[in-house]
C-alpha positions as CSV (number, residue, x, y, z in Angstrom):
1,M,29.4,-18.0,-3.0
2,T,25.7,-17.3,-2.8
3,N,24.1,-14.7,-5.1
4,I,22.4,-11.5,-3.8
5,A,18.9,-12.9,-4.6
6,D,19.6,-15.9,-2.3
7,Q,20.9,-13.6,0.4
8,K,17.8,-11.4,0.2
9,T,15.6,-14.4,0.4
10,D,17.4,-15.8,3.4
11,F,17.3,-12.4,5.1
12,L,13.7,-12.0,4.4
13,K,12.8,-15.4,5.9
14,G,14.3,-14.3,9.2
15,T,12.5,-10.9,9.2
16,L,9.3,-11.4,7.3
17,D,7.1,-11.6,10.4
18,M,8.4,-8.3,11.8
19,L,8.0,-6.6,8.4
20,V,4.4,-7.9,8.0
21,L,3.5,-6.8,11.5
22,K,5.0,-3.3,10.8
23,V,3.1,-2.9,7.6
24,V,-0.2,-4.1,9.1
25,A,0.4,-1.7,12.0
26,L,-0.1,1.2,9.5
27,G,-3.8,0.1,9.1
28,P,-6.0,-2.7,7.8
29,I,-4.6,-4.1,4.6
30,H,-5.1,-7.2,2.4
31,G,-2.3,-9.7,1.6
32,Y,-1.5,-8.6,-1.9
33,A,-1.2,-5.0,-0.7
34,I,1.1,-6.1,2.1
35,S,3.6,-7.6,-0.4
36,Q,3.3,-4.5,-2.6
37,R,3.9,-2.2,0.3
38,I,7.0,-4.1,1.5
39,Q,8.4,-3.9,-2.0
40,Q,7.5,-0.2,-2.4
41,I,8.9,0.8,1.0
42,S,12.1,-1.2,0.5
43,R,12.5,0.5,-2.9
44,D,12.2,-2.9,-4.7
45,F,14.9,-4.5,-2.5
46,F,12.4,-7.1,-1.1
47,S,9.9,-9.0,-3.2
48,V,7.6,-11.2,-1.0
49,Q,6.2,-14.1,-2.9
50,Q,2.7,-15.5,-2.2
51,G,4.3,-18.8,-1.2
52,S,6.0,-17.0,1.7
53,L,3.5,-14.3,2.5
54,Y,0.3,-16.3,3.0
55,P,1.8,-18.9,5.3
56,A,3.3,-16.1,7.3
57,L,-0.1,-14.3,7.5
58,H,-1.8,-17.6,8.7
59,R,1.0,-18.1,11.3
60,L,0.6,-14.6,12.6
61,E,-3.1,-15.0,12.8
62,D,-2.8,-18.4,14.6
63,R,-0.5,-16.7,17.1
64,G,-3.2,-14.1,17.8
65,W,-1.0,-11.2,16.5
66,L,-3.2,-10.5,13.5
67,Q,-7.0,-10.6,13.0
68,A,-8.7,-10.8,9.7
69,E,-12.0,-10.0,8.1
70,W,-13.4,-10.2,4.6
71,K,-14.1,-6.9,3.0
72,P,-14.3,-5.5,-0.6
73,T,-11.2,-4.1,-2.1
74,E,-10.8,-0.9,-4.2
75,T,-11.7,-3.1,-7.2
76,G,-14.9,-4.4,-5.5
77,R,-13.5,-8.0,-5.0
78,E,-13.6,-9.6,-1.6
79,A,-10.3,-9.9,0.2
80,K,-9.1,-10.8,3.7
81,F,-8.0,-7.6,5.4
82,Y,-5.5,-8.0,8.3
83,S,-5.2,-5.7,11.3
84,L,-2.9,-5.8,14.3
85,T,-4.2,-7.1,17.6
86,R,-3.1,-5.8,21.0
87,K,-1.0,-8.9,21.3
88,G,0.5,-8.3,17.9
89,R,1.4,-4.7,18.8
90,K,3.3,-6.0,21.8
91,Q,5.0,-8.6,19.6
92,L,6.0,-5.9,17.1
93,E,7.4,-3.7,19.9
94,A,9.5,-6.7,21.1
95,E,10.7,-7.5,17.6
96,L,11.7,-3.9,17.0
97,R,13.7,-3.8,20.3
98,N,15.4,-7.0,19.3
99,W,16.1,-5.7,15.8
100,E,17.7,-2.5,17.3
101,Q,19.9,-4.6,19.6
102,I,21.0,-6.9,16.7
103,T,21.8,-3.9,14.4
104,A,23.7,-2.1,17.1
105,A,25.8,-5.2,17.8
106,V,26.5,-5.8,14.2
107,G,27.4,-2.1,13.8
108,L,29.9,-2.4,16.7
109,I,31.6,-5.4,15.0
110,L,31.7,-3.7,11.6
111,A,33.1,-0.6,13.1
112,T,36.1,-2.5,14.6
113,A,39.4,-1.4,13.1
114,E,41.3,-4.1,11.2
């Protein structure tokens, strides 16, 4: 039997792109802040490690869903700030529709009487 940390990691792998797109849709944000925001919004359920986050950001940028520019952070250091492109917004909408269908289908199965 797998432990809860492994289950969270496996789940996060399958949904990380959608979660990143959703957080970036809130406004331009740098990578470290994206991981903090996901952890904060999920009430510490998800912890996105740099080894997962930065490859995801590069993948989303390569697909044209995110654009990035270097700007100073609150601390004055330069960081790459990501924002959603029009193509990224369409992808997020598609991912959210798909997520709603998945959760509805799982809910139907779980609601089935034994």
